N, C-alpha and C positions, 0 to 999 in steps of 0.2 A: 190519150196515149199516142205516142209517135209510131208512125209506120215507116216502111222503107222509103216512102215518097217524101217524108218529112226530114230525112237526115242528110247530112252533108255527104256528097259522094267521096269515096276514099281518096281520089285524086286531089280533091279540094280541101281535105282536112288540114287544119292549121294548128291543132292542139290535140293532146291526148284525151281531152274531154269530148272532142268531136269523134275521135276514134272509138272511145269506149261507149258513147251513146250510139253510134252506128252498130257496133258489135252487140250491145244489149238489145237493141231493137230488132236486129235480125235474128238473134237467138230466140226471142219471143215468137217471131213469125215461123222459124224453124220448128219449134215445139208445136205450134198449131198445125203445121203441114204434117209432122210426124204422127200427131194424134189422129189425123184423117187416114194416114197410111196404116196405122195400127188397126183402125176399124175395118179396113179392107182385109187385113191379116185375120182378124176375128171372123169376117164373113167367110173367108177361105176355110178356116177351121170348122165352121158350121156346115159348109157345103160339101167338102170333101168327104166321100163315103168311106175311105180306108185310111188308116193310120199311116201306112207306108207311102201314101201320096203327099204327106206333109213335107217331107225333106226330099226334093228332087234335084239331084246334082246337076242335071242339064238346065233346070230353070235357074239355079243359082248362077251358073256361068252365063246364061243368057242375060239376066239382069245386070250382072257386073260388066259384060260387054257393052250393053246399052248405056250404062252409067259412064263408062270410060269414054265412049264416043261422044256423049253429051258434055262431059267434062273437058275433052279437047276443044269442042266448039265454044264452050263458055270460058275457056282459060283457066280452069281449075286444075291444079296439079294432080296428076294421076297418083303421085305418091301420097296425096291426101285422100283422093276419092276412093281409090281401091280398098285400102284397109278400113276406112270408115264404113263403106258400104258392106263389106264382107262381115264386119262386126254387127252392123244393123241387121242384116239378113240373118245371121246366126241367132241373135236375140229375138228376132221376129219368128223364126222357126220354133224356138223354145216356147214362145208365147202361144204360137199356133197350136203346138202340141197340147198345151194346157187347155185351150179352148176346145180342141177336138175331143180330148178326154172328157171334159165337162159335158159337152153336147151330146156325145155319143153314149156315154154312161147313163146320163139322165134319160135319154130316149129309150135305152134298154129297160130302165126301171118302169117306164110307162107302159111297156108291153105286158 
């Protein structure tokens, strides 16, 4: 399986095959990275003691600000980065709520 090190850099692409191979390879790597991020979200759902700590507006804005700063450094359009991360955060919060409910409802049943 190809990795990002095996693909033609975007600036050197000569065909749509090069472009598609690069995108497909990076998509697989992004899925792998997002899977790790999801596990951190699941850890947060397990660790947080109160349901009202799952959605913290200040933390959402902190994450978005950090992402936009990094996007600027990396040359990623903020018009792409901000909506992608806001949607990602929103879906992660939904997932964390599910994990929180599962973890905390099952712990009540053990008592």
